[in-house]
Residue, then its C-alpha position, 0 to 999 in steps of 0.5 A: x890827876x895822875x892814876x895811882x900804880x894800884x889803879x893801873x890797867x895792864x895793856x899791850x903797846x905795839x908801836x908799829x912800823x914807819x911813822x908808828x913809833x913817832x905817833x905812838x910816842x905822841x899819843x903816849x905823851x898825851x895820855x900821860x898828860x891826861x892821867x890815863x890809867x894804863x900800864x904798858x907792856x911794849x911788844x913788837x909786830x910787823x917789820x920790826x918783829x921780822x927783823x928781830x924774830x923772823x915773824x911779823x906776829x911773834x908768840x911773845x906779842x900774842x901772849x901779851x895780848x892774851x894776858x892783858x886783853x887790851x892793846x893799842x897798836x900803831x900801823x903795821x906793814x906786812x912783808x911782801x913775799x915770804x908767805x906772810x899773811x896780813x898781821x891785822x887779819x891774823x890778830x883778828x883771827x887769833x883773838x876772834x875780834x869779830x866787831x870792828x868799830x869805826x866812828x867818823x866825826x867832823x873835827x875840822x869844819x869845811x868839808x862836811x859839817x856836823x858828821x857823826x857816824x859810827x860804822x860797825x863791821x863784821x870782822x872775821x867772816x865774809x869774803x875775808x875768810x879768803x877761800x881763794x883758788x885757781x882753776x887751770x884751763x889748757x896751758x894756763x894754770x890760773x885761767x879761772x879765779x874763784x873766791x868764796x865767802x862764808x857767813x854764819x847765822x850765829x856770826x851775823x846775829x852776834x855782830x848785829x847784837x853788838x851793834x844794837x847794844x852799842x846803839x843803846x849804850x851810846x844813845x844812837x837812834x838808828x841802824x842801817x843794815x848794809x847788804x847786797x842781798x839782791x845779788x849775793x842772796x845767800x852770803x849777804x841775805x843771811x846777814x840782812x835776815x839775822x840783823x833784822x831779827x835781832x833788831x826786832x828785840x830793840x823795837x822802840x829803842x833803835x830804829x832799823x832800816x837797810x840799804x843796798x851797798x851801792x846805794x848807800x855809798x852814793x847816799x853817803x856822799x849826797x846826804x850823810x846826815x840821814x845815817x846814824x849807824x851803819x851795820x856792815x858785812x866784812x868787805x862792805x864795812x872795809x870799803x865804807x869805813x874808808x869812805x866815811x873817813x873821807x867825809x871828815x878829812x881822811x884816814x888821818x882823822x879815823x880811829x878804829x877798834x877791834x873787839x872780841x869776847x876776850x880782847x880788844x885792840x885799838x888802832x890807827x887805821x891808816x898805813x905806816x907811811x914809810x915815805x915820811x917816817x923819821x921826819x917828825x911831820x906825821x899826823x898823830x890824830x888817828x892814834x890819839x882818837x883810837x886811844x880815846x876809844x880805848x879809854x871808853x872801853x875801860x869805862x873812862x868816858x870822862x878822859x876820852x871826852x877831854x882828849x877829843x875836846x883838846x884835839x878839837x880845840x888845838x885844831x880849831x881854836x889854836x889853829x895848830x895843824x900838821x901839814x896834811x891838814x894844811x897846817x905847818x906844825x910838826x908832830x911834836x908841836x901838835x902834841x905839845x899843843x894838845x898837852x897844853x890844853x889838858x893841863 
């Protein structure tokens, strides 16, 4: 059933670079078949925006997201040189998207069976604050490299509360706090302390434990089923979220959500893959699953479940897969198969 114009939700659409426009069109076709309730405002970012406006994150794009508070984003390329900062980091900072949510679920059996993990990552602090500088010694102006990170108690409590509320809302039973408080005693010690304090408020509803990050990485390979949710600092969350994506087939199967108080941006977490751009062979699953997270965010869990079921059925019952999944389908063929399951 299609959504009426009156019920449409304004949202910003950023196709992205490389394979971005291809997988975005595939995702939009699937959302149309699903009757998703979004009214899109197309904007540019990344290399496409540099070509048209000289800035990889134009003011018009920022203004659109301020207005809608909601965006679906393809992969972006940050230009090399020219003093350009990461577009993704700029977006997180501009809208204080402090919570990064990265679910990992088994879609194709054969690697790790029955994986169902959610990683919540603090998204705007830690070492990603990037207070980097060099100290010169003798004739070498870059003899010593220094990097400092910053975590605040308020910021740590904010991401912890987000994670515990997510757990309660989604029926999750346990949160594992990931840290390196044995070495980074201040920077990650405050994170561990704040998360434990918040966790006490959820006693009897959500179990809490913690792991040192290196032990957690090993145990994710040996026995990932012991984990339900991971709560991580910025750097550790960046690394472990890619690791859990590897458990379910790679970044092509991994969606991401970046959530703040006033805006939320949903994205494919893989790169722009310029080497296959324009060939029509890209796997659109990551962006389709990101659209599913976006549907959940606006309260349409029913549509999100239908979307995930259609993708799973296409992969496992119809055996239609793109080349990166050892199949022979191109982007259009895979998309058409998902749409057929939605009609």
